[in-house]
TORDREN-982093 format. One record per residue: residue number from 1; residue in three letters; x, y, z of N, C-alpha, C in turn. Coordinates in nm, 3 decimals. Example, Ala and Ser with C-alpha at 12.3 -4.5 7.8 and 13.67 -1.06 7.14 Angstrom:
2
[1, ALA, [1.319, -0.569, 0.780], [1.230, -0.450, 0.780], [1.320, -0.330, 0.780]]
[2, SER, [1.285, -0.225, 0.708], [1.367, -0.106, 0.714], [1.290, 0.003, 0.787]]
END
This chain:
209
[1, MET, [8.278, 18.164, 3.525], [8.328, 18.035, 3.574], [8.452, 18.000, 3.500]]
[2, LYS, [8.537, 17.934, 3.575], [8.659, 17.888, 3.512], [8.632, 17.763, 3.432]]
[3, ASN, [8.699, 17.755, 3.320], [8.685, 17.632, 3.242], [8.763, 17.520, 3.306]]
[4, LEU, [8.686, 17.418, 3.345], [8.752, 17.306, 3.410], [8.817, 17.217, 3.306]]
[5, PRO, [8.924, 17.160, 3.340], [8.990, 17.072, 3.242], [8.907, 16.945, 3.221]]
[6, LYS, [8.899, 16.900, 3.097], [8.824, 16.778, 3.065], [8.893, 16.658, 3.123]]
[7, PRO, [8.813, 16.569, 3.189], [8.876, 16.447, 3.247], [8.929, 16.358, 3.135]]
[8, SER, [9.037, 16.309, 3.160], [9.100, 16.220, 3.059], [9.092, 16.077, 3.104]]
[9, LEU, [9.068, 15.987, 3.011], [9.059, 15.844, 3.041], [9.174, 15.776, 2.972]]
[10, THR, [9.259, 15.724, 3.052], [9.380, 15.662, 2.996], [9.372, 15.512, 3.018]]
[11, ILE, [9.367, 15.436, 2.912], [9.363, 15.289, 2.921], [9.490, 15.235, 2.859]]
[12, SER, [9.560, 15.163, 2.938], [9.687, 15.110, 2.888], [9.662, 14.988, 2.802]]
[13, ARG, [9.755, 14.960, 2.717], [9.746, 14.841, 2.632], [9.741, 14.714, 2.716]]
[14, LYS, [9.810, 14.716, 2.828], [9.814, 14.599, 2.916], [9.677, 14.573, 2.975]]
[15, SER, [9.604, 14.678, 3.013], [9.470, 14.662, 3.070], [9.375, 14.603, 2.967]]
[16, VAL, [9.384, 14.656, 2.845], [9.300, 14.605, 2.738], [9.328, 14.458, 2.713]]
[17, ALA, [9.454, 14.425, 2.711], [9.492, 14.284, 2.687], [9.440, 14.195, 2.798]]
[18, ASN, [9.453, 14.239, 2.923], [9.404, 14.158, 3.036], [9.253, 14.141, 3.030]]
[19, TYR, [9.182, 14.245, 2.990], [9.036, 14.239, 2.978], [8.993, 14.139, 2.872]]
[20, LEU, [9.061, 14.144, 2.759], [9.029, 14.051, 2.652], [9.055, 13.907, 2.692]]
[21, VAL, [9.168, 13.886, 2.763], [9.200, 13.750, 2.807], [9.097, 13.699, 2.904]]
[22, ASP, [9.055, 13.784, 3.000], [8.953, 13.743, 3.098], [8.821, 13.711, 3.029]]
[23, SER, [8.785, 13.795, 2.931], [8.659, 13.772, 2.859], [8.662, 13.641, 2.783]]
[24, LEU, [8.774, 13.614, 2.718], [8.786, 13.489, 2.643], [8.782, 13.368, 2.734]]
[25, GLU, [8.845, 13.377, 2.852], [8.845, 13.265, 2.947], [8.703, 13.238, 2.997]]
[26, ARG, [8.630, 13.348, 3.030], [8.493, 13.330, 3.076], [8.406, 13.269, 2.968]]
[27, LYS, [8.425, 13.317, 2.846], [8.349, 13.264, 2.733], [8.380, 13.118, 2.710]]
[28, ASP, [8.506, 13.081, 2.724], [8.547, 12.942, 2.703], [8.488, 12.851, 2.809]]
[29, LEU, [8.488, 12.901, 2.935], [8.432, 12.821, 3.043], [8.282, 12.802, 3.025]]
[30, THR, [8.214, 12.907, 2.981], [8.069, 12.899, 2.958], [8.038, 12.797, 2.849]]
[31, GLN, [8.116, 12.802, 2.741], [8.095, 12.708, 2.631], [8.118, 12.565, 2.677]]
[32, LYS, [8.220, 12.546, 2.760], [8.248, 12.410, 2.810], [8.134, 12.360, 2.897]]
[33, LYS, [8.081, 12.447, 2.981], [7.970, 12.407, 3.067], [7.848, 12.369, 2.986]]
[34, VAL, [7.817, 12.446, 2.885], [7.703, 12.416, 2.800], [7.722, 12.286, 2.726]]
[35, THR, [7.844, 12.265, 2.677], [7.874, 12.141, 2.604], [7.858, 12.019, 2.693]]
[36, ILE, [7.907, 12.026, 2.816], [7.896, 11.914, 2.911], [7.750, 11.888, 2.945]]
[37, SER, [7.675, 11.994, 2.965], [7.534, 11.978, 3.000], [7.457, 11.908, 2.888]]
[38, LYS, [7.482, 11.947, 2.764], [7.415, 11.882, 2.651], [7.455, 11.736, 2.639]]
[39, GLY, [7.581, 11.707, 2.665], [7.627, 11.568, 2.658], [7.559, 11.480, 2.761]]
[40, GLN, [7.543, 11.535, 2.881], [7.476, 11.459, 2.986], [7.332, 11.430, 2.950]]
[41, ILE, [7.265, 11.531, 2.892], [7.125, 11.512, 2.851], [7.116, 11.406, 2.743]]
[42, CYS, [7.208, 11.410, 2.646], [7.206, 11.312, 2.538], [7.228, 11.170, 2.592]]
[43, ASP, [7.326, 11.160, 2.683], [7.352, 11.027, 2.742], [7.231, 10.976, 2.818]]
[44, HIS, [7.165, 11.064, 2.892], [7.047, 11.024, 2.968], [6.935, 10.978, 2.875]]
[45, MET, [6.916, 11.055, 2.766], [6.811, 11.018, 2.670], [6.842, 10.886, 2.604]]
[46, LYS, [6.968, 10.861, 2.573], [7.007, 10.734, 2.511], [6.979, 10.618, 2.605]]
[47, LYS, [7.018, 10.636, 2.732], [6.995, 10.529, 2.830], [6.845, 10.503, 2.846]]
[48, LYS, [6.767, 10.611, 2.853], [6.623, 10.596, 2.868], [6.562, 10.525, 2.748]]
[49, HIS, [6.614, 10.560, 2.629], [6.564, 10.498, 2.505], [6.597, 10.349, 2.503]]
[50, LEU, [6.719, 10.315, 2.546], [6.760, 10.174, 2.549], [6.677, 10.095, 2.649]]
[51, ILE, [6.648, 10.156, 2.765], [6.566, 10.088, 2.867], [6.426, 10.062, 2.812]]
[52, SER, [6.370, 10.161, 2.740], [6.236, 10.144, 2.682], [6.233, 10.032, 2.580]]
[53, ILE, [6.336, 10.027, 2.494], [6.344, 9.920, 2.395], [6.358, 9.785, 2.463]]
[54, GLY, [6.442, 9.779, 2.567], [6.460, 9.654, 2.639], [6.333, 9.606, 2.705]]
[55, ALA, [6.256, 9.701, 2.761], [6.130, 9.665, 2.826], [6.030, 9.611, 2.724]]
[56, LEU, [6.023, 9.675, 2.607], [5.931, 9.629, 2.502], [5.969, 9.492, 2.451]]
[57, LEU, [6.099, 9.468, 2.435], [6.145, 9.337, 2.391], [6.111, 9.230, 2.494]]
[58, GLY, [6.127, 9.264, 2.623], [6.094, 9.169, 2.729], [5.947, 9.133, 2.729]]
[59, ILE, [5.860, 9.233, 2.711], [5.715, 9.207, 2.705], [5.680, 9.121, 2.585]]
[60, ALA, [5.745, 9.153, 2.470], [5.717, 9.075, 2.349], [5.757, 8.930, 2.365]]
[61, LEU, [5.873, 8.905, 2.426], [5.918, 8.767, 2.448], [5.826, 8.694, 2.544]]
[62, LEU, [5.777, 8.766, 2.645], [5.685, 8.704, 2.741], [5.555, 8.664, 2.674]]
[63, LEU, [5.503, 8.752, 2.588], [5.379, 8.719, 2.516], [5.398, 8.601, 2.422]]
[64, LEU, [5.513, 8.596, 2.356], [5.542, 8.482, 2.268], [5.547, 8.353, 2.347]]
[65, ALA, [5.607, 8.359, 2.466], [5.617, 8.238, 2.549], [5.480, 8.191, 2.594]]
[66, VAL, [5.392, 8.288, 2.627], [5.257, 8.252, 2.674], [5.175, 8.187, 2.564]]
[67, PHE, [5.183, 8.244, 2.443], [5.096, 8.198, 2.334], [5.152, 8.081, 2.255]]
[68, PHE, [5.284, 8.070, 2.247], [5.341, 7.969, 2.158], [5.417, 7.858, 2.229]]
[69, TYR, [5.457, 7.881, 2.354], [5.530, 7.776, 2.424], [5.432, 7.667, 2.465]]
[70, PRO, [5.462, 7.543, 2.437], [5.367, 7.435, 2.470], [5.340, 7.427, 2.619]]
[71, LYS, [5.211, 7.429, 2.656], [5.172, 7.423, 2.797], [5.174, 7.279, 2.845]]
[72, PRO, [5.208, 7.261, 2.972], [5.203, 7.125, 3.026], [5.061, 7.071, 3.024]]
[73, LYS, [5.046, 6.947, 2.989], [4.913, 6.888, 2.976], [4.858, 6.853, 3.113]]
[74, THR, [4.752, 6.922, 3.154], [4.691, 6.902, 3.285], [4.573, 6.807, 3.277]]
[75, PHE, [4.492, 6.820, 3.173], [4.369, 6.744, 3.161], [4.381, 6.637, 3.052]]
[76, PRO, [4.315, 6.523, 3.074], [4.313, 6.420, 2.969], [4.217, 6.458, 2.858]]
[77, GLU, [4.223, 6.385, 2.749], [4.132, 6.409, 2.637], [3.997, 6.342, 2.667]]
[78, PRO, [3.886, 6.406, 2.630], [3.754, 6.344, 2.653], [3.736, 6.220, 2.568]]
[79, LEU, [3.668, 6.122, 2.625], [3.644, 5.995, 2.556], [3.503, 5.985, 2.502]]
[80, GLY, [3.421, 6.084, 2.529], [3.280, 6.082, 2.489], [3.197, 6.150, 2.595]]
[81, TYR, [3.071, 6.117, 2.603], [2.988, 6.170, 2.710], [3.034, 6.115, 2.846]]
[82, VAL, [3.089, 5.995, 2.844], [3.139, 5.932, 2.967], [3.287, 5.903, 2.949]]
[83, SER, [3.368, 5.966, 3.033], [3.514, 5.944, 3.032], [3.549, 5.873, 3.163]]
[84, ASP, [3.548, 5.742, 3.157], [3.566, 5.660, 3.278], [3.714, 5.623, 3.294]]
[85, TYR, [3.795, 5.720, 3.334], [3.939, 5.696, 3.348], [3.972, 5.609, 3.469]]
[86, GLU, [3.883, 5.605, 3.566], [3.908, 5.527, 3.687], [3.848, 5.387, 3.679]]
[87, ASN, [3.787, 5.356, 3.564], [3.726, 5.224, 3.544], [3.625, 5.189, 3.653]]
[88, VAL, [3.535, 5.283, 3.676], [3.431, 5.264, 3.777], [3.314, 5.183, 3.720]]
[89, PHE, [3.285, 5.203, 3.592], [3.168, 5.140, 3.530], [3.209, 5.018, 3.447]]
[90, THR, [3.116, 4.925, 3.434], [3.136, 4.813, 3.342], [3.112, 4.865, 3.199]]
[91, PRO, [3.159, 4.795, 3.098], [3.133, 4.839, 2.960], [2.985, 4.858, 2.930]]
[92, ILE, [2.900, 4.770, 2.984], [2.755, 4.782, 2.961], [2.701, 4.909, 3.027]]
[93, GLN, [2.744, 4.935, 3.151], [2.698, 5.055, 3.222], [2.744, 5.182, 3.150]]
[94, LYS, [2.865, 5.181, 3.103], [2.917, 5.298, 3.031], [2.837, 5.323, 2.904]]
[95, ASN, [2.809, 5.218, 2.830], [2.731, 5.233, 2.707], [2.590, 5.286, 2.734]]
[96, ARG, [2.531, 5.240, 2.843], [2.397, 5.287, 2.879], [2.399, 5.437, 2.909]]
[97, LEU, [2.500, 5.481, 2.982], [2.511, 5.623, 3.013], [2.538, 5.704, 2.886]]
[98, GLU, [2.625, 5.652, 2.801], [2.657, 5.721, 2.675], [2.531, 5.742, 2.592]]
[99, GLU, [2.452, 5.636, 2.578], [2.330, 5.644, 2.497], [2.229, 5.741, 2.558]]
[100, ARG, [2.218, 5.736, 2.690], [2.122, 5.823, 2.757], [2.160, 5.970, 2.739]]
[101, LEU, [2.286, 6.004, 2.758], [2.330, 6.143, 2.748], [2.327, 6.194, 2.604]]
[102, SER, [2.355, 6.104, 2.510], [2.349, 6.141, 2.369], [2.205, 6.174, 2.329]]
[103, ASN, [2.111, 6.091, 2.371], [1.970, 6.115, 2.340], [1.920, 6.243, 2.407]]
[104, TYR, [1.967, 6.267, 2.528], [1.925, 6.387, 2.600], [1.971, 6.513, 2.527]]
[105, GLU, [2.092, 6.511, 2.477], [2.140, 6.628, 2.402], [2.061, 6.647, 2.273]]
[106, ALA, [2.032, 6.538, 2.205], [1.955, 6.547, 2.080], [1.817, 6.607, 2.104]]
[107, GLU, [1.758, 6.577, 2.220], [1.624, 6.627, 2.250], [1.623, 6.770, 2.303]]
[108, THR, [1.727, 6.807, 2.377], [1.724, 6.937, 2.448], [1.836, 7.032, 2.409]]
[109, SER, [1.938, 6.984, 2.338], [2.061, 7.058, 2.305], [2.152, 7.078, 2.427]]
[110, ARG, [2.113, 7.025, 2.542], [2.195, 7.037, 2.663], [2.300, 6.927, 2.667]]
[111, GLU, [2.419, 6.962, 2.709], [2.530, 6.866, 2.712], [2.565, 6.830, 2.856]]
[112, ILE, [2.570, 6.700, 2.880], [2.612, 6.648, 3.011], [2.729, 6.553, 2.989]]
[113, ALA, [2.833, 6.571, 3.068], [2.949, 6.481, 3.062], [2.974, 6.424, 3.200]]
[114, VAL, [3.010, 6.296, 3.204], [3.043, 6.227, 3.329], [3.189, 6.184, 3.322]]
[115, VAL, [3.265, 6.220, 3.424], [3.408, 6.188, 3.427], [3.441, 6.121, 3.559]]
[116, THR, [3.515, 6.011, 3.552], [3.572, 5.952, 3.674], [3.724, 5.962, 3.659]]
[117, ILE, [3.788, 6.008, 3.764], [3.932, 6.036, 3.758], [3.998, 5.987, 3.886]]
[118, ALA, [4.118, 5.934, 3.874], [4.188, 5.880, 3.992], [4.249, 5.989, 4.078]]
[119, SER, [4.280, 6.106, 4.017], [4.344, 6.214, 4.092], [4.311, 6.347, 4.026]]
[120, THR, [4.301, 6.451, 4.107], [4.279, 6.587, 4.054], [4.407, 6.668, 4.053]]
[121, SER, [4.521, 6.605, 4.073], [4.650, 6.674, 4.073], [4.671, 6.743, 3.939]]
[122, PRO, [4.727, 6.863, 3.937], [4.790, 6.938, 4.046], [4.694, 7.026, 4.127]]
[123, TYR, [4.564, 7.007, 4.109], [4.467, 7.087, 4.184], [4.454, 7.035, 4.327]]
[124, ASN, [4.424, 7.129, 4.418], [4.409, 7.092, 4.559], [4.266, 7.053, 4.594]]
[125, ASN, [4.170, 7.085, 4.508], [4.032, 7.049, 4.536], [3.960, 7.016, 4.406]]
[126, ILE, [3.856, 6.936, 4.417], [3.784, 6.888, 4.300], [3.695, 6.996, 4.239]]
[127, ASN, [3.658, 7.097, 4.317], [3.572, 7.203, 4.265], [3.640, 7.281, 4.154]]
[128, ASP, [3.762, 7.328, 4.181], [3.837, 7.404, 4.080], [3.872, 7.315, 3.961]]
[129, TYR, [3.905, 7.190, 3.990], [3.939, 7.096, 3.883], [3.821, 7.079, 3.787]]
[130, ALA, [3.702, 7.058, 3.842], [3.583, 7.037, 3.759], [3.550, 7.161, 3.676]]
[131, THR, [3.561, 7.279, 3.737], [3.533, 7.403, 3.665], [3.627, 7.422, 3.547]]
[132, ASP, [3.757, 7.405, 3.571], [3.856, 7.425, 3.465], [3.848, 7.314, 3.359]]
[133, LEU, [3.817, 7.193, 3.402], [3.802, 7.083, 3.306], [3.685, 7.110, 3.212]]
[134, GLY, [3.573, 7.156, 3.267], [3.458, 7.188, 3.184], [3.488, 7.298, 3.084]]
[135, ASN, [3.564, 7.400, 3.128], [3.602, 7.508, 3.037], [3.700, 7.459, 2.931]]
[136, GLU, [3.793, 7.373, 2.971], [3.893, 7.321, 2.877], [3.827, 7.235, 2.770]]
[137, TRP, [3.734, 7.152, 2.808], [3.666, 7.064, 2.713], [3.557, 7.136, 2.636]]
[138, GLY, [3.506, 7.245, 2.691], [3.396, 7.315, 2.625], [3.265, 7.241, 2.635]]
[139, VAL, [3.233, 7.195, 2.755], [3.106, 7.123, 2.775], [2.992, 7.224, 2.769]]
[140, GLY, [2.897, 7.201, 2.679], [2.787, 7.295, 2.660], [2.807, 7.377, 2.534]]
[141, LYS, [2.697, 7.431, 2.483], [2.702, 7.516, 2.364], [2.765, 7.650, 2.401]]
[142, GLU, [2.857, 7.697, 2.319], [2.935, 7.816, 2.352], [2.849, 7.940, 2.369]]
[143, ASP, [2.744, 7.954, 2.288], [2.665, 8.077, 2.292], [2.569, 8.084, 2.411]]
[144, ILE, [2.530, 7.968, 2.467], [2.435, 7.970, 2.579], [2.487, 7.900, 2.705]]
[145, ASN, [2.605, 7.841, 2.697], [2.668, 7.778, 2.815], [2.574, 7.682, 2.888]]
[146, ASN, [2.517, 7.590, 2.812], [2.419, 7.497, 2.871], [2.481, 7.360, 2.898]]
[147, GLY, [2.596, 7.361, 2.962], [2.665, 7.236, 2.992], [2.658, 7.198, 3.139]]
[148, LEU, [2.678, 7.070, 3.165], [2.683, 7.019, 3.302], [2.788, 6.909, 3.307]]
[149, LEU, [2.874, 6.915, 3.404], [2.984, 6.818, 3.417], [2.981, 6.755, 3.556]]
[150, ILE, [2.980, 6.621, 3.559], [2.988, 6.548, 3.686], [3.127, 6.483, 3.693]]
[151, VAL, [3.203, 6.521, 3.794], [3.337, 6.465, 3.813], [3.338, 6.382, 3.941]]
[152, LEU, [3.372, 6.257, 3.927], [3.378, 6.164, 4.041], [3.521, 6.115, 4.058]]
[153, CYS, [3.574, 6.133, 4.178], [3.706, 6.079, 4.211], [3.687, 5.975, 4.321]]
[154, LYS, [3.672, 5.851, 4.279], [3.647, 5.741, 4.373], [3.763, 5.725, 4.469]]
[155, ASN, [3.883, 5.745, 4.420], [4.004, 5.725, 4.501], [4.007, 5.817, 4.623]]
[156, SER, [3.965, 5.943, 4.604], [3.965, 6.040, 4.715], [3.826, 6.063, 4.773]]
[157, ARG, [3.726, 5.986, 4.722], [3.588, 5.993, 4.769], [3.532, 6.134, 4.758]]
[158, GLU, [3.545, 6.191, 4.639], [3.495, 6.325, 4.613], [3.410, 6.325, 4.485]]
[159, ILE, [3.313, 6.415, 4.482], [3.231, 6.432, 4.363], [3.192, 6.578, 4.351]]
[160, ARG, [3.184, 6.625, 4.227], [3.149, 6.764, 4.203], [3.059, 6.773, 4.079]]
[161, ILE, [2.953, 6.854, 4.089], [2.868, 6.885, 3.975], [2.897, 7.030, 3.935]]
[162, SER, [2.953, 7.049, 3.818], [2.989, 7.183, 3.771], [2.894, 7.223, 3.658]]
[163, THR, [2.840, 7.345, 3.666], [2.740, 7.391, 3.568], [2.790, 7.512, 3.492]]
[164, GLY, [2.742, 7.527, 3.368], [2.770, 7.646, 3.290], [2.683, 7.762, 3.336]]
[165, TYR, [2.713, 7.882, 3.286], [2.637, 7.999, 3.329], [2.489, 7.988, 3.291]]
[166, GLY, [2.462, 7.928, 3.177], [2.323, 7.912, 3.137], [2.251, 7.805, 3.216]]
[167, THR, [2.327, 7.705, 3.262], [2.268, 7.593, 3.337], [2.238, 7.630, 3.482]]
[168, GLU, [2.323, 7.712, 3.541], [2.310, 7.740, 3.684], [2.186, 7.823, 3.718]]
[169, LYS, [2.119, 7.877, 3.616], [1.994, 7.948, 3.642], [1.886, 7.852, 3.692]]
[170, SER, [1.891, 7.728, 3.642], [1.795, 7.626, 3.685], [1.854, 7.535, 3.790]]
[171, LEU, [1.980, 7.493, 3.767], [2.048, 7.403, 3.861], [2.145, 7.484, 3.945]]
[172, THR, [2.094, 7.538, 4.053], [2.178, 7.618, 4.142], [2.275, 7.528, 4.219]]
[173, ASP, [2.371, 7.590, 4.284], [2.468, 7.514, 4.364], [2.399, 7.435, 4.476]]
[174, SER, [2.297, 7.495, 4.535], [2.226, 7.427, 4.645], [2.152, 7.304, 4.594]]
[175, ILE, [2.092, 7.313, 4.475], [2.022, 7.197, 4.417], [2.122, 7.086, 4.385]]
[176, CYS, [2.232, 7.123, 4.323], [2.333, 7.023, 4.288], [2.390, 6.955, 4.412]]
[177, GLN, [2.414, 7.032, 4.518], [2.468, 6.973, 4.640], [2.367, 6.880, 4.706]]
[178, ARG, [2.240, 6.917, 4.697], [2.136, 6.832, 4.755], [2.127, 6.699, 4.678]]
[179, VAL, [2.140, 6.704, 4.548], [2.139, 6.581, 4.468], [2.258, 6.492, 4.506]]
[180, ILE, [2.372, 6.555, 4.529], [2.490, 6.478, 4.568], [2.469, 6.412, 4.704]]
[181, ASP, [2.427, 6.493, 4.802], [2.417, 6.444, 4.940], [2.302, 6.345, 4.961]]
[182, LYS, [2.188, 6.374, 4.902], [2.069, 6.294, 4.929], [2.048, 6.178, 4.832]]
[183, THR, [2.101, 6.190, 4.713], [2.073, 6.089, 4.611], [2.195, 6.005, 4.575]]
[184, MET, [2.305, 6.071, 4.541], [2.421, 5.998, 4.491], [2.500, 5.927, 4.599]]
[185, ILE, [2.535, 6.000, 4.703], [2.625, 5.944, 4.805], [2.570, 5.818, 4.871]]
[186, PRO, [2.440, 5.809, 4.902], [2.390, 5.683, 4.960], [2.420, 5.561, 4.872]]
[187, TYR, [2.412, 5.575, 4.740], [2.448, 5.465, 4.650], [2.599, 5.441, 4.651]]
[188, PHE, [2.676, 5.548, 4.653], [2.823, 5.535, 4.652], [2.871, 5.459, 4.775]]
[189, ARG, [2.807, 5.482, 4.889], [2.848, 5.416, 5.013], [2.831, 5.265, 5.003]]
[190, GLU, [2.740, 5.223, 4.918], [2.718, 5.078, 4.897], [2.805, 5.024, 4.783]]
[191, GLY, [2.890, 5.113, 4.727], [2.975, 5.071, 4.617], [2.905, 5.067, 4.483]]
[192, ASN, [2.784, 5.124, 4.477], [2.705, 5.121, 4.355], [2.715, 5.258, 4.285]]
[193, TYR, [2.822, 5.277, 4.211], [2.849, 5.408, 4.149], [2.760, 5.433, 4.027]]
[194, PHE, [2.730, 5.330, 3.953], [2.647, 5.349, 3.834], [2.508, 5.398, 3.873]]
[195, ASP, [2.443, 5.331, 3.969], [2.308, 5.372, 4.010], [2.310, 5.511, 4.073]]
[196, GLY, [2.415, 5.541, 4.146], [2.426, 5.674, 4.206], [2.427, 5.783, 4.099]]
[197, ILE, [2.504, 5.762, 3.992], [2.508, 5.858, 3.883], [2.377, 5.858, 3.805]]
[198, ASP, [2.325, 5.739, 3.776], [2.205, 5.727, 3.694], [2.083, 5.790, 3.762]]
[199, VAL, [2.062, 5.759, 3.888], [1.949, 5.817, 3.962], [1.972, 5.967, 3.983]]
[200, GLY, [2.098, 6.006, 4.006], [2.128, 6.148, 4.021], [2.096, 6.225, 3.894]]
[201, LEU, [2.121, 6.163, 3.778], [2.087, 6.227, 3.651], [1.936, 6.244, 3.638]]
[202, ASP, [1.859, 6.145, 3.683], [1.713, 6.157, 3.680], [1.668, 6.284, 3.753]]
[203, GLU, [1.722, 6.303, 3.870], [1.681, 6.416, 3.952], [1.727, 6.549, 3.891]]
[204, LEU, [1.849, 6.552, 3.841], [1.901, 6.675, 3.780], [1.818, 6.715, 3.656]]
[205, MET, [1.781, 6.616, 3.577], [1.701, 6.645, 3.457], [1.563, 6.697, 3.492]]
[206, GLN, [1.509, 6.651, 3.604], [1.378, 6.699, 3.647], [1.384, 6.846, 3.688]]
[207, TYR, [1.492, 6.885, 3.755], [1.507, 7.026, 3.796], [1.542, 7.115, 3.676]]
[208, TRP, [1.605, 7.056, 3.577], [1.657, 7.134, 3.463], [1.547, 7.155, 3.360]]
[209, LYS, [1.458, 7.243, 3.388], [1.344, 7.270, 3.299], [1.360, 7.403, 3.228]]
END
């Protein structure tokens, strides 16, 4: 066989230079792309971090406002077992009710409060007003919830008997409504509010065993 001539590889200086320039440009572009991508991620993380801090600050301010900002006064202060804000009872009648309810609590530990009010505003109904008033005043012993609240609004001709959780086991809503309809209201129609409450209390105490 004939000896074939060895292939020669000739690379010019210009080719090498062009190759190096192209490589450097590609490398530079890659580095720029990576740098921009990292910057975008950092900016995104910063924005997300700021939003989280802002949200936490907003929640904290809201909680401070709820717990420390003075609430508008909705309910009056209790005057005793009988809070006659509408001046329905005479002083003698009020004292008789006060003494009766005080003695009843001493004997049974059960608390009864009687309230007369000219308006239940801002409430739309006397039922919710009586429930929230009883909770606000804390009628009844806290551990057994043995309270009963009678709210009379002579001005709007409404009455509500509100019971604690411990009381409603004996004095159900149906019993309380029956006492209102059958016992109290007939006296109220005659303008005799004291007897309506007093006789109604007799009946409620009999059921409350």
